All heavy atoms as an XYZ file, in Angstrom:
917
protein
N       0.854     -1.176      0.010
C       0.009     -0.004      0.029
C       0.871      1.245     -0.005
O       1.922      1.265      0.573
C      -0.865      0.002      1.231
C      -2.031     -0.985      1.161
S      -3.171     -0.784      2.539
C      -2.285     -1.560      3.832
N       0.380      2.251     -0.630
C       1.082      3.535     -0.651
C       0.143      4.641     -0.252
O      -1.071      4.473     -0.384
C       1.658      3.833     -2.052
O       0.575      3.854     -3.010
C       2.697      2.808     -2.482
N       0.714      5.728      0.239
C      -0.116      6.868      0.632
C      -0.110      7.830     -0.542
O       0.959      8.160     -1.108
C       0.476      7.597      1.855
C      -0.065      6.954      3.104
C      -0.024      8.049      4.220
N      -0.444      7.400      5.403
C      -1.696      7.294      5.787
N      -2.627      7.829      5.101
N      -1.988      6.638      6.859
N      -1.267      8.339     -0.924
C      -1.371      9.282     -1.963
C      -2.429     10.298     -1.555
O      -3.592      9.961     -1.397
C      -1.726      8.598     -3.263
C      -1.786      9.482     -4.444
C      -2.140      8.758     -5.725
O      -2.813      7.781     -5.684
N      -1.575      9.243     -6.799
N      -2.040     11.558     -1.479
C      -2.977     12.667     -1.146
C      -3.840     12.318      0.043
O      -5.028     12.481      0.066
C      -3.835     12.969     -2.334
N      -3.198     11.843      1.150
C      -3.973     11.560      2.370
C      -4.751     10.328      2.382
O      -5.478     10.094      3.371
N      -4.711      9.480      1.379
C      -5.474      8.251      1.457
C      -4.583      7.084      1.019
O      -3.620      7.207      0.351
C      -6.693      8.307      0.505
C      -6.349      8.676     -0.853
C      -7.609      8.970     -1.649
N      -7.105      9.583     -2.864
C      -7.754      9.610     -4.001
N      -8.885      9.031     -4.078
N      -7.226     10.229     -5.038
N      -4.986      5.902      1.452
C      -4.210      4.715      1.137
C      -4.622      4.194     -0.234
O      -5.798      4.174     -0.552
C      -4.418      3.589      2.178
C      -3.870      3.891      3.531
C      -4.198      2.763      4.489
C      -2.287      3.995      3.426
N      -3.640      3.737     -1.009
C      -3.919      3.203     -2.309
C      -3.207      1.818     -2.400
O      -2.016      1.720     -2.129
C      -3.384      4.108     -3.417
C      -3.731      3.671     -4.780
C      -3.259      4.748     -5.789
N      -1.843      4.843     -5.789
C      -1.036      4.140     -6.622
N      -1.570      3.270     -7.434
N       0.259      4.358     -6.576
N      -3.924      0.767     -2.775
C      -3.378     -0.579     -2.889
C      -2.602     -0.680     -4.184
O      -3.087     -0.218     -5.177
C      -4.488     -1.607     -2.856
C      -5.166     -1.721     -1.545
S      -4.365     -2.913     -0.582
C      -5.670     -3.444      0.421
N      -1.462     -1.271     -4.136
C      -0.677     -1.588     -5.362
C      -1.500     -2.702     -6.118
O      -1.984     -3.626     -5.540
C       0.709     -2.137     -4.960
O       1.351     -2.539     -6.108
N      -1.540     -2.510     -7.428
C      -2.329     -3.486     -8.202
C      -1.497     -4.457     -8.974
O      -2.042     -5.343     -9.664
C      -3.271     -2.718     -9.133
C      -4.292     -1.950     -8.400
C      -5.293     -1.309     -9.297
N      -4.610     -0.448    -10.281
C      -5.226      0.471    -10.953
N      -6.455      0.700    -10.848
N      -4.561      1.198    -11.798
N      -0.177     -4.276     -9.043
C       0.639     -5.208     -9.779
C       1.774     -5.714     -8.908
O       2.174     -5.109     -7.955
C       1.239     -4.507    -11.051
C       0.120     -4.151    -11.992
C       2.031     -3.293    -10.678
N       2.253     -6.896     -9.346
C       3.346     -7.528     -8.640
C       4.633     -6.727     -8.700
O       4.832     -5.992     -9.619
C       3.593     -8.932     -9.167
N       5.453     -6.888     -7.680
C       6.777     -6.266     -7.668
C       7.775     -7.378     -7.498
O       7.565     -8.378     -6.803
C       6.912     -5.310     -6.493
C       6.100     -4.089     -6.626
C       6.372     -3.182     -5.432
N       5.887     -1.872     -5.730
C       5.990     -0.880     -4.890
N       6.535     -1.077     -3.732
N       5.592      0.334     -5.239
N       8.918     -7.249     -8.136
C      10.033     -8.155     -8.005
C      11.012     -7.489     -7.070
O      11.656     -6.492     -7.406
C      10.603     -8.420     -9.361
C      11.499     -9.691     -9.483
C      10.759    -10.910     -9.101
C      11.995     -9.787    -10.941
N      11.166     -8.019     -5.859
C      12.107     -7.456     -4.865
C      13.303     -8.379     -4.718
O      13.154     -9.586     -4.535
C      11.360     -7.261     -3.533
C      10.292     -6.211     -3.623
C       9.757     -5.826     -2.332
N       9.025     -6.961     -1.730
C       8.330     -6.854     -0.617
N       8.359     -5.732      0.087
N       7.682     -7.839     -0.141
N      14.483     -7.762     -4.815
C      15.752     -8.531     -4.776
C      16.624     -7.939     -3.698
O      16.838     -6.715     -3.653
C      16.435     -8.459     -6.162
C      15.503     -8.999     -7.212
C      17.736     -9.228     -6.103
C      15.942     -8.649     -8.635
N      17.103     -8.782     -2.857
C      18.135     -8.360     -1.917
C      19.327     -9.305     -1.969
O      19.385    -10.152     -2.855
C      17.548     -8.205     -0.469
C      17.095     -9.513      0.117
O      17.597    -10.586     -0.197
O      16.105     -9.489      0.923
N      20.224     -9.223     -1.066
C      21.474    -10.049     -1.128
C      21.173    -11.533     -0.894
O      21.943    -12.372     -1.328
C      22.480     -9.619     -0.026
C      23.085     -8.238     -0.362
O      22.989     -7.850     -1.506
O      23.546     -7.600      0.594
N      20.026    -11.901     -0.282
C      19.755    -13.253      0.038
C      18.589    -13.901     -0.658
O      18.507    -15.119     -0.799
C      19.455    -13.399      1.572
C      20.676    -12.875      2.369
C      21.761    -13.627      2.696
C      20.886    -11.597      2.884
N      22.660    -12.845      3.364
C      22.107    -11.588      3.528
C      20.140    -10.428      2.854
C      22.641    -10.462      4.158
C      20.623     -9.304      3.475
C      21.868     -9.341      4.091
N      17.666    -13.062     -1.205
C      16.505    -13.680     -1.773
C      15.927    -12.772     -2.878
O      16.248    -11.625     -3.046
C      15.410    -13.864     -0.683
O      14.995    -12.596     -0.143
N      15.040    -13.465     -3.661
C      14.220    -12.782     -4.689
C      12.753    -13.101     -4.346
O      12.417    -14.226     -4.165
C      14.576    -13.335     -6.071
C      13.669    -12.710     -7.129
C      16.018    -13.139     -6.405
N      11.961    -12.032     -4.250
C      10.570    -12.176     -3.876
C       9.642    -11.627     -4.950
O       9.846    -10.444     -5.401
C      10.260    -11.479     -2.533
O      11.063    -12.150     -1.527
C       8.794    -11.640     -2.131
N       8.653    -12.323     -5.350
C       7.577    -11.820     -6.175
C       6.504    -11.431     -5.225
O       5.865    -12.263     -4.565
C       7.040    -12.882     -7.152
C       5.884    -12.286     -8.000
C       8.149    -13.392     -8.032
N       6.328    -10.117     -4.992
C       5.368     -9.605     -4.037
C       4.086     -9.263     -4.778
O       4.048     -8.341     -5.599
C       5.969     -8.353     -3.376
O       5.087     -7.823     -2.475
N       3.045    -10.019     -4.501
C       1.800     -9.914     -5.251
C       0.839     -8.868     -4.541
O       0.830     -8.753     -3.360
C       1.064    -11.257     -5.239
C       1.846    -12.410     -5.867
C       1.054    -13.724     -5.733
C       2.111    -12.136     -7.341
N       0.056     -8.246     -5.386
C      -1.023     -7.384     -4.859
C      -2.086     -8.242     -4.289
O      -2.102     -9.465     -4.513
C      -1.569     -6.498     -5.957
O      -2.331     -7.312     -6.906
N      -3.032     -7.671     -3.585
C      -4.145     -8.515     -3.013
C      -4.944     -9.159     -4.127
O      -5.234    -10.357     -4.035
C      -5.056     -7.586     -2.154
C      -6.312     -8.360     -1.747
C      -4.328     -7.090     -0.928
N      -5.219     -8.427     -5.190
C      -5.935     -8.986     -6.322
C      -5.204    -10.172     -6.964
O      -5.794    -11.211     -7.301
C      -6.274     -7.911     -7.352
N      -3.884    -10.019     -7.131
C      -3.124    -11.076     -7.719
C      -3.019    -12.299     -6.855
O      -3.009    -13.437     -7.333
C      -1.696    -10.594     -8.005
C      -1.613     -9.620     -9.142
C      -0.312     -8.897     -9.281
O       0.401     -8.670     -8.292
O       0.040     -8.475    -10.404
N      -3.029    -12.104     -5.515
C      -3.083    -13.294     -4.606
C      -4.362    -14.076     -4.856
O      -4.321    -15.309     -4.828
C      -2.911    -12.845     -3.182
C      -1.540    -12.377     -2.831
C      -1.441    -11.878     -1.378
C      -0.045    -11.377     -1.104
N       0.098    -10.845      0.257
N      -5.434    -13.384     -5.025
C      -6.733    -14.085     -5.268
C      -6.686    -14.741     -6.646
O      -7.079    -15.889     -6.797
C      -7.896    -13.053     -5.175
C      -7.990    -12.574     -3.715
C      -9.216    -13.690     -5.638
C      -8.905    -11.338     -3.545
N      -6.176    -14.000     -7.664
C      -6.102    -14.551     -9.018
C      -5.228    -15.761     -9.136
O      -5.522    -16.718     -9.812
C      -5.632    -13.480     -9.981
C      -6.602    -12.334    -10.168
C      -5.950    -11.124    -10.775
O      -4.726    -10.966    -10.835
N      -6.787    -10.197    -11.203
N      -4.114    -15.733     -8.354
C      -3.116    -16.827     -8.440
C      -3.459    -17.980     -7.519
O      -2.905    -19.056     -7.651
C      -1.714    -16.291     -8.072
N      -4.391    -17.790     -6.605
C      -4.675    -18.750     -5.523
C      -3.348    -19.081     -4.834
O      -3.044    -20.227     -4.553
C      -5.291    -20.012     -6.101
C      -6.593    -19.795     -6.908
C      -7.024    -21.097     -7.544
C      -7.688    -19.249     -6.062
N      -2.604    -18.030     -4.551
C      -1.223    -18.196     -4.016
C      -0.804    -16.913     -3.336
O      -1.256    -15.830     -3.682
C      -0.279    -18.490     -5.189
C       0.941    -19.224     -4.820
N       1.947    -18.632     -4.071
C       1.369    -20.458     -5.136
C       2.926    -19.558     -3.940
N       2.591    -20.654     -4.571
N       0.138    -17.028     -2.406
C       0.711    -15.833     -1.805
C       2.039    -15.426     -2.491
O       2.343    -15.938     -3.566
N       2.798    -14.529     -1.859
C       4.049    -14.097     -2.407
C       4.937    -15.311     -2.605
O       4.853    -16.306     -1.827
C       4.709    -13.126     -1.446
C       3.966    -11.841     -1.339
O       3.120    -11.502     -2.182
N       4.226    -11.110     -0.248
N       5.871    -15.247     -3.553
C       6.850    -16.289     -3.826
C       8.206    -15.762     -3.527
O       8.628    -14.781     -4.084
C       6.683    -16.820     -5.280
C       7.823    -17.817     -5.554
C       5.341    -17.403     -5.559
N       8.967    -16.487     -2.649
C      10.340    -16.087     -2.328
C      11.210    -17.254     -2.568
O      10.921    -18.406     -2.171
C      10.421    -15.648     -0.836
O       9.564    -14.527     -0.630
C      11.869    -15.240     -0.485
N      12.361    -16.991     -3.227
C      13.401    -18.038     -3.445
C      14.720    -17.501     -3.001
O      14.907    -16.300     -3.100
C      13.433    -18.484     -4.914
C      12.132    -19.136     -5.344
C      13.790    -17.389     -5.895
N      15.653    -18.353     -2.563
C      16.979    -17.835     -2.254
C      17.680    -17.301     -3.570
O      17.451    -17.883     -4.606
C      17.732    -19.123     -1.747
C      16.710    -20.144     -1.555
C      15.476    -19.750     -2.363
N      18.400    -16.290     -3.361
C      19.083    -15.723     -4.550
C      20.044    -16.710     -5.205
O      20.211    -16.701     -6.421
C      19.855    -14.442     -4.132
C      20.310    -13.692     -5.333
C      20.654    -12.270     -4.966
N      21.273    -11.680     -6.127
C      21.514    -10.402     -6.212
N      21.173     -9.631     -5.238
N      22.053     -9.867     -7.315
N      20.588    -17.607     -4.426
C      21.498    -18.654     -4.924
C      20.750    -19.657     -5.818
O      21.366    -20.350     -6.567
C      22.182    -19.424     -3.773
O      21.165    -19.972     -2.891
C      23.102    -18.470     -2.992
N      19.429    -19.710     -5.730
C      18.625    -20.656     -6.536
C      18.427    -20.059     -7.995
O      18.052    -20.851     -8.895
C      17.301    -20.956     -5.911
N      18.670    -18.796     -8.165
C      18.547    -18.201     -9.492
C      19.814    -18.537    -10.324
O      20.866    -18.049    -10.055
C      18.359    -16.655     -9.414
C      18.198    -16.084    -10.808
C      17.133    -16.356     -8.523
N      19.610    -19.427    -11.285
C      20.717    -19.818    -12.172
C      20.730    -19.116    -13.488
O      21.742    -19.302    -14.270
C      20.765    -21.361    -12.349
C      19.444    -21.864    -12.993
C      20.997    -22.085    -11.002
C      19.436    -23.302    -13.396
N      19.752    -18.351    -13.764
C      19.723    -17.561    -14.994
C      18.633    -16.509    -14.944
O      17.609    -16.732    -14.284
N      18.833    -15.396    -15.614
C      17.893    -14.366    -15.652
C      17.964    -13.671    -17.021
O      19.094    -13.426    -17.485
C      18.135    -13.301    -14.527
N      16.831    -13.366    -17.601
C      16.832    -12.689    -18.913
C      15.594    -11.808    -19.075
O      14.576    -12.047    -18.461
C      16.945    -13.651    -20.063
C      15.817    -14.677    -20.140
C      16.174    -15.763    -21.158
N      15.289    -16.870    -21.008
C      14.149    -17.003    -21.708
N      13.825    -16.097    -22.629
N      13.310    -18.014    -21.508
N      15.776    -10.766    -19.806
C      14.697     -9.851    -20.140
C      14.039    -10.332    -21.437
O      14.763    -10.687    -22.381
C      15.197     -8.443    -20.287
N      12.730    -10.260    -21.493
C      12.044    -10.677    -22.737
C      11.012     -9.582    -23.050
O      10.493     -8.909    -22.213
C      11.355    -12.053    -22.588
C      12.370    -13.150    -22.351
C      10.327    -12.032    -21.463
N      10.647     -9.399    -24.368
C       9.680     -8.395    -24.740
C       8.233     -8.771    -24.444
O       7.448     -7.822    -24.378
C       9.910     -8.272    -26.282
C      10.482     -9.555    -26.689
C      11.243    -10.098    -25.519
N       7.937    -10.047    -24.276
C       6.547    -10.464    -24.035
C       6.536    -11.607    -23.020
O       6.855    -12.771    -23.380
C       5.946    -10.895    -25.408
C       4.509    -11.381    -25.281
O       3.959    -11.491    -24.127
O       3.905    -11.673    -26.307
N       6.217    -11.279    -21.815
C       6.208    -12.301    -20.737
C       5.225    -13.447    -21.031
O       5.574    -14.632    -20.764
N       4.096    -13.145    -21.552
C       3.083    -14.215    -21.792
C       3.607    -15.277    -22.812
O       3.256    -16.417    -22.675
C       1.811    -13.640    -22.275
C       0.981    -13.067    -21.161
S      -0.730    -12.774    -21.713
C      -1.305    -11.918    -20.300
N       4.348    -14.841    -23.758
C       4.900    -15.744    -24.747
C       5.911    -16.788    -24.150
O       6.138    -17.816    -24.736
C       5.598    -14.985    -25.880
N       6.406    -16.476    -22.956
C       7.330    -17.335    -22.304
C       6.646    -18.434    -21.511
O       7.342    -19.354    -21.026
C       8.269    -16.543    -21.373
C       9.146    -15.527    -22.098
C      10.216    -16.292    -22.890
O      10.803    -17.307    -22.395
O      10.480    -15.876    -24.024
N       5.375    -18.318    -21.218
C       4.671    -19.250    -20.340
C       3.915    -20.265    -21.228
O       3.024    -19.856    -21.978
C       3.734    -18.517    -19.389
C       3.045    -19.533    -18.461
C       4.480    -17.496    -18.610
N       4.297    -21.517    -21.164
C       3.616    -22.553    -21.899
C       2.552    -23.163    -21.043
O       2.819    -23.770    -20.044
C       4.677    -23.601    -22.304
C       5.829    -22.976    -23.051
N       5.731    -22.434    -24.282
C       7.098    -22.715    -22.621
C       6.882    -21.951    -24.649
N       7.733    -22.091    -23.656
N       1.329    -22.991    -21.480
C       0.174    -23.410    -20.656
C      -0.541    -24.582    -21.352
O      -1.755    -24.571    -21.491
C      -0.802    -22.243    -20.425
C      -1.825    -22.644    -19.346
C      -0.018    -20.979    -20.028
N       0.252    -25.564    -21.782
C      -0.375    -26.700    -22.438
C      -0.779    -27.794    -21.397
O      -1.484    -28.715    -21.703
C       0.592    -27.332    -23.446
C       1.074    -26.282    -24.487
N       0.208    -25.763    -25.413
C       2.239    -25.731    -24.674
C       0.823    -24.920    -26.160
N       2.107    -24.872    -25.751
N      -0.283    -27.660    -20.235
C      -0.601    -28.601    -19.166
C      -1.588    -28.011    -18.171
O      -2.521    -27.275    -18.544
N      -1.397    -28.343    -16.909
C      -2.355    -27.935    -15.855
C      -1.978    -26.519    -15.442
O      -0.823    -26.142    -15.298
C      -2.225    -28.919    -14.663
C      -2.635    -30.313    -15.140
C      -3.112    -28.394    -13.532
C      -2.254    -31.367    -14.124
N      -3.021    -25.680    -15.203
C      -2.784    -24.329    -14.717
C      -3.678    -24.078    -13.491
O      -4.819    -24.455    -13.486
C      -3.147    -23.325    -15.831
C      -2.857    -21.903    -15.330
C      -3.248    -20.867    -16.389
N      -4.684    -20.837    -16.484
C      -5.377    -20.735    -17.617
N      -4.710    -20.650    -18.773
N      -6.665    -20.689    -17.672
N      -3.071    -23.428    -12.490
C      -3.824    -22.996    -11.324
C      -3.766    -21.485    -11.254
O      -2.679    -20.956    -11.246
C      -3.260    -23.611    -10.047
O      -3.260    -25.020    -10.146
C      -4.110    -23.211     -8.836
N      -4.868    -20.799    -11.327
C      -4.842    -19.338    -11.256
C      -5.790    -18.751    -12.262
O      -6.821    -19.399    -12.570
N      -5.441    -17.580    -12.771
C      -6.336    -16.867    -13.658
C      -5.582    -16.616    -14.981
O      -4.451    -16.183    -15.004
C      -6.691    -15.492    -13.019
O      -7.349    -15.745    -11.808
C      -7.620    -14.680    -13.914
N      -6.311    -16.853    -16.079
C      -5.745    -16.587    -17.389
C      -6.797    -16.171    -18.410
O      -7.872    -16.743    -18.477
N      -6.409    -15.120    -19.123
C      -7.221    -14.637    -20.255
C      -6.219    -14.324    -21.371
O      -5.463    -13.336    -21.160
C      -8.093    -13.415    -19.858
C      -9.040    -12.894    -20.894
C      -9.998    -13.956    -21.305
C      -9.782    -11.688    -20.341
N      -6.198    -15.043    -22.431
C      -5.096    -14.859    -23.454
C      -4.870    -13.433    -23.901
O      -5.788    -12.684    -24.249
C      -5.618    -15.732    -24.665
C      -6.467    -16.782    -24.025
C      -7.146    -16.053    -22.849
N      -3.625    -13.029    -23.807
C      -3.203    -11.680    -24.184
C      -3.547    -10.603    -23.157
O      -3.102     -9.449    -23.312
N      -4.260    -10.964    -22.076
C      -4.679     -9.945    -21.108
C      -4.040    -10.193    -19.730
O      -3.397     -9.245    -19.213
C      -6.211     -9.934    -20.919
C      -6.662     -8.912    -19.903
C      -6.910     -9.670    -22.273
N      -4.158    -11.395    -19.182
C      -3.637    -11.699    -17.856
C      -3.317    -13.167    -17.729
O      -4.016    -14.054    -18.269
C      -4.669    -11.270    -16.733
C      -3.968    -11.365    -15.358
C      -5.921    -12.032    -16.857
C      -4.805    -10.783    -14.253
N      -2.214    -13.447    -17.046
C      -1.884    -14.823    -16.695
C      -1.191    -14.765    -15.360
O      -0.055    -14.248    -15.241
C      -0.870    -15.427    -17.736
C      -0.459    -16.848    -17.482
C      -1.637    -17.789    -17.343
C       0.462    -17.306    -18.608
N      -1.898    -15.153    -14.283
C      -1.370    -15.081    -12.966
C      -1.582    -16.433    -12.326
O      -2.758    -16.915    -12.125
C      -2.093    -14.006    -12.130
C      -1.519    -13.960    -10.734
C      -1.990    -12.649    -12.796
N      -0.467    -17.134    -11.935
C      -0.556    -18.412    -11.217
C       0.476    -19.366    -11.635
O       1.558    -18.950    -12.115
N       0.182    -20.651    -11.479
C       1.123    -21.724    -11.680
C       0.737    -22.490    -12.975
O      -0.421    -22.848    -13.132
C       1.156    -22.670    -10.512
O       1.468    -21.968     -9.373
C       2.187    -23.800    -10.711
N       1.739    -22.733    -13.849
C       1.532    -23.467    -15.071
C       2.459    -24.661    -15.078
O       3.651    -24.513    -14.816
C       1.784    -22.555    -16.297
N       1.877    -25.774    -15.331
C       2.654    -27.053    -15.446
C       2.635    -27.561    -16.847
O       1.535    -27.693    -17.425
C       2.092    -28.097    -14.461
C       2.297    -27.754    -13.021
C       1.631    -28.799    -12.118
N       1.923    -28.542    -10.727
C       1.351    -27.592     -9.967
N       0.433    -26.809    -10.519
N       1.676    -27.433     -8.707
N       3.768    -27.781    -17.437
C       3.862    -28.304    -18.781
C       4.854    -29.410    -18.801
O       6.102    -29.134    -18.756
C       4.294    -27.159    -19.746
C       4.274    -27.578    -21.192
O       3.508    -28.491    -21.530
O       5.044    -26.987    -21.981
N       4.412    -30.659    -18.761
C       5.335    -31.758    -18.634
C       5.985    -31.792    -17.260
O       5.322    -31.715    -16.233
N       7.332    -31.746    -17.253
C       8.077    -31.715    -16.046
C       8.385    -30.295    -15.524
O       8.948    -30.155    -14.466
C       9.375    -32.508    -16.164
C       9.162    -34.004    -16.329
O       8.130    -34.503    -15.883
O      10.091    -34.684    -16.894
N       8.038    -29.288    -16.281
C       8.340    -27.915    -16.004
C       7.197    -27.251    -15.245
O       6.032    -27.396    -15.597
C       8.610    -27.137    -17.292
O       8.857    -25.832    -17.045
N       7.535    -26.493    -14.227
C       6.579    -25.767    -13.441
C       6.985    -24.259    -13.401
O       8.101    -23.931    -13.057
C       6.464    -26.271    -11.992
C       5.403    -25.477    -11.187
C       6.154    -27.749    -11.958
N       6.071    -23.378    -13.843
C       6.341    -21.955    -13.953
C       5.358    -21.173    -13.105
O       4.201    -21.458    -13.128
C       6.274    -21.462    -15.429
O       7.185    -22.184    -16.229
C       6.514    -19.979    -15.505
N       5.889    -20.241    -12.280
C       4.998    -19.268    -11.590
C       5.058    -17.976    -12.433
O       6.119    -17.443    -12.698
C       5.462    -18.986    -10.199
C       4.509    -18.114     -9.429
C       3.288    -18.646     -8.971
C       4.762    -16.810     -9.286
C       2.381    -17.828     -8.293
C       3.831    -15.978     -8.631
C       2.675    -16.488     -8.110
N       3.858    -17.508    -12.842
C       3.825    -16.374    -13.754
C       2.897    -15.265    -13.186
O       1.848    -15.569    -12.651
C       3.343    -16.760    -15.162
N       3.355    -14.029    -13.434
C       2.453    -12.871    -13.185
C       2.684    -11.984    -14.367
O       3.623    -11.193    -14.405
C       2.874    -12.119    -11.851
C       1.920    -11.021    -11.565
C       2.886    -13.064    -10.673
N       1.826    -12.128    -15.365
C       1.943    -11.391    -16.588
C       0.647    -10.608    -16.832
O      -0.411    -11.153    -16.872
C       2.175    -12.347    -17.785
S       3.727    -13.256    -17.599
N       0.838     -9.310    -17.117
C      -0.224     -8.442    -17.399
C      -0.032     -7.887    -18.833
O       0.884     -7.134    -19.092
C      -0.329     -7.238    -16.431
C      -0.580     -7.696    -15.078
N      -1.895     -7.994    -14.592
C       0.251     -7.915    -14.003
C      -1.797     -8.380    -13.312
N      -0.545     -8.357    -12.942
N      -0.885     -8.338    -19.794
C      -0.710     -7.954    -21.168
C       0.525     -8.546    -21.785
O       1.240     -9.289    -21.154
N       0.781     -8.164    -23.007
C       1.959     -8.614    -23.672
C       3.117     -7.591    -23.492
O       3.460     -6.863    -24.415
C       1.627     -8.851    -25.164
C       0.544     -9.899    -25.378
C       0.773    -10.646    -26.643
N      -0.091    -11.788    -26.723
C       0.262    -13.041    -26.323
N       1.427    -13.267    -25.813
N      -0.600    -14.010    -26.500
N       3.574     -7.534    -22.239
C       4.474     -6.557    -21.796
C       5.850     -7.177    -21.551
O       6.005     -8.391    -21.347
C       3.964     -5.845    -20.555
N       6.896     -6.337    -21.485
C       8.261     -6.834    -21.125
C       8.232     -7.492    -19.770
O       7.480     -7.120    -18.880
C       9.106     -5.559    -21.102
C       8.338     -4.560    -21.942
C       6.882     -4.868    -21.741
N       9.105     -8.479    -19.636
C       9.166     -9.299    -18.377
C      10.554     -9.756    -18.099
O      11.463     -9.731    -18.949
C       8.249    -10.486    -18.548
N      10.689    -10.217    -16.853
C      11.929    -10.876    -16.383
C      11.548    -12.413    -16.293
O      10.506    -12.766    -15.777
C      12.341    -10.377    -15.028
C      13.478    -11.229    -14.428
C      12.824     -8.932    -15.153
N      12.482    -13.214    -16.841
C      12.335    -14.673    -16.707
C      13.506    -15.127    -15.834
O      14.627    -14.926    -16.165
C      12.403    -15.366    -18.045
C      12.321    -16.899    -17.903
C      11.291    -14.880    -18.985
N      13.169    -15.761    -14.737
C      14.179    -16.275    -13.811
C      14.178    -17.814    -13.883
O      13.099    -18.491    -13.798
C      13.882    -15.918    -12.351
C      13.760    -14.440    -12.062
C      13.363    -14.217    -10.593
C      15.045    -13.701    -12.371
N      15.333    -18.373    -14.218
C      15.502    -19.855    -14.232
C      15.991    -20.263    -12.848
O      16.929    -19.620    -12.296
C      16.505    -20.266    -15.295
C      16.203    -19.760    -16.711
C      14.999    -20.439    -17.322
O      14.634    -21.549    -16.891
O      14.423    -19.864    -18.311
N      15.338    -21.275    -12.291
C      15.618    -21.685    -10.883
C      16.151    -23.116    -10.796
O      15.783    -23.959    -11.621
C      14.406    -21.500    -10.041
C      13.672    -20.171    -10.060
C      12.366    -20.224     -9.280
C      14.584    -19.037     -9.518
N      16.877    -23.379     -9.715
C      17.378    -24.747     -9.466
C      16.999    -25.103     -7.975
O      17.114    -24.253     -7.099
C      18.872    -24.844     -9.629
N      16.499    -26.312     -7.785
C      16.234    -26.804     -6.407
C      15.045    -26.159     -5.780
O      14.968    -26.073     -4.549
N      14.107    -25.634     -6.536
C      12.920    -24.964     -5.983
C      11.652    -25.611     -6.512
O      11.695    -26.366     -7.507
C      12.934    -23.501     -6.373
C      14.133    -22.716     -5.850
C      14.213    -22.701     -4.327
O      13.223    -22.361     -3.632
N      15.287    -23.192     -3.788
N      10.515    -25.368     -5.900
C       9.275    -25.971     -6.342
C       8.907    -25.456     -7.799
O       8.187    -26.149     -8.520
C       8.141    -25.414     -5.395
C       8.945    -25.033     -4.167
C      10.321    -24.659     -4.608
N       9.433    -24.294     -8.175
C       9.222    -23.793     -9.541
C      10.516    -23.851    -10.306
O      11.589    -23.578     -9.767
C       8.751    -22.316     -9.539
C       7.418    -22.160     -8.797
C       7.355    -21.652     -7.504
C       6.227    -22.526     -9.407
C       6.140    -21.493     -6.871
C       4.998    -22.415     -8.767
C       4.998    -21.963     -7.509
O       3.790    -21.776     -6.812
N      10.425    -24.198    -11.574
C      11.595    -24.195    -12.456
C      11.873    -22.782    -13.034
O      12.984    -22.430    -13.310
C      11.394    -25.128    -13.646
C      11.204    -26.557    -13.161
O      12.079    -27.094    -12.512
O      10.093    -27.120    -13.448
N      10.778    -22.049    -13.156
C      10.910    -20.668    -13.672
C       9.894    -19.720    -13.003
O       8.826    -20.153    -12.572
C      10.629    -20.614    -15.183
C      11.570    -21.420    -16.017
C      11.364    -21.300    -17.494
N       9.991    -21.128    -17.885
C       9.653    -20.343    -18.926
N      10.540    -19.803    -19.676
N       8.352    -20.236    -19.325
N      10.260    -18.455    -12.983
C       9.345    -17.387    -12.585
C       9.367    -16.379    -13.684
O      10.423    -15.984    -14.183
C       9.786    -16.736    -11.284
C       9.653    -17.730    -10.092
C       8.941    -15.510    -11.024
C      10.191    -17.186     -8.776
N       8.181    -15.980    -14.166
C       8.053    -14.940    -15.197
C       7.193    -13.794    -14.673
O       5.999    -14.066    -14.253
C       7.392    -15.559    -16.497
C       7.315    -14.520    -17.591
C       8.179    -16.767    -16.969
N       7.705    -12.611    -14.673
C       6.956    -11.464    -14.088
C       7.090    -10.251    -15.053
O       8.220     -9.853    -15.430
C       7.502    -11.009    -12.748
C       6.702     -9.867    -12.154
C       7.499    -12.202    -11.759
N       5.959     -9.663    -15.449
C       6.026     -8.464    -16.265
C       6.432     -7.298    -15.356
O       5.954     -7.143    -14.216
C       4.689     -8.112    -16.934
O       3.605     -8.115    -15.979
C       4.335     -9.140    -18.002
N       7.386     -6.525    -15.836
C       7.936     -5.374    -15.099
C       8.198     -4.231    -16.045
O       8.311     -4.438    -17.272
C       9.227     -5.729    -14.326
C       8.953     -6.770    -13.225
C      10.252     -6.253    -15.255
N       8.364     -3.010    -15.535
C       8.596     -1.873    -16.371
C      10.068     -1.781    -16.795
O      10.349     -1.280    -17.924
C       8.266     -0.602    -15.616
N      10.981     -2.376    -16.079
C      12.396     -2.217    -16.376
C      13.179     -3.547    -16.310
O      14.037     -3.732    -15.501
C      13.008     -1.242    -15.327
C      12.711     -1.724    -13.915
O      11.858     -2.584    -13.663
N      13.386     -1.141    -12.946
N      12.833     -4.501    -17.226
C      13.465     -5.817    -17.108
C      14.956     -5.803    -17.299
O      15.666     -6.582    -16.593
C      12.785     -6.633    -18.214
C      12.220     -5.609    -19.150
C      11.884     -4.430    -18.347
N      15.457     -4.995    -18.156
C      16.920     -4.956    -18.379
C      17.677     -4.549    -17.179
O      18.729     -5.105    -16.803
N      17.129     -3.577    -16.418
C      17.791     -3.121    -15.217
C      17.782     -4.209    -14.127
O      18.800     -4.414    -13.426
C      17.026     -1.875    -14.702
C      17.602     -1.235    -13.451
C      16.791     -0.034    -13.047
O      16.406      0.821    -13.935
O      16.534      0.055    -11.839
N      16.687     -4.917    -14.019
C      16.574     -5.998    -13.007
C      17.477     -7.117    -13.364
O      18.258     -7.632    -12.510
C      15.146     -6.478    -12.923
C      14.241     -5.366    -12.293
C      15.021     -7.787    -12.118
C      12.781     -5.653    -12.363
N      17.506     -7.520    -14.622
C      18.383     -8.657    -15.041
C      19.844     -8.366    -14.883
O      20.643     -9.240    -14.532
C      18.073     -9.011    -16.512
C      19.094     -9.958    -17.086
C      16.718     -9.636    -16.575
N      20.258     -7.106    -15.001
C      21.678     -6.723    -14.880
C      22.273     -7.028    -13.480
O      23.447     -7.220    -13.338
C      21.908     -5.289    -15.275
O      21.358     -4.394    -14.341
N      21.363     -7.044    -12.516
C      21.838     -7.338    -11.125
C      21.756     -8.791    -10.733
O      21.969     -9.110     -9.571
N      21.395     -9.675    -11.652
C      21.256    -11.128    -11.365
C      22.217    -11.895    -12.289
O      22.739    -11.381    -13.271
C      19.839    -11.545    -11.597
C      18.812    -10.974    -10.615
C      17.407    -11.216    -11.117
C      18.988    -11.573     -9.257
N      22.400    -13.208    -11.928
C      23.348    -14.030    -12.758
C      22.823    -14.224    -14.135
O      21.740    -14.149    -14.462
C      23.377    -15.383    -12.018
C      22.288    -15.380    -11.011
C      21.813    -13.944    -10.865
């Protein structure tokens, strides 16, 4: 939540928070409901690759089981399973995103649309 002109305003989109020890996908209240999931935190050491992509939704393969909310080209929030791969995604529109490749975690990948993917990726492996 943020304060704006004397009133509280809820954040409506996920944030990718990175510190020396962890990477957290911090979901808005609406996204938690859409994803049927809370925030996702992984150790920074579990991130084995990071890249910026022009379209986050194009990175999420939803041919298998999906838990969450999806409307093609509009929103994809939740968990997608495709064969042996499990992706946690928070994608709003066909927007730029960060793709994190993970090792030793419940998710193989995390895909999050963000305003500044190149800047975020430059600080990760």
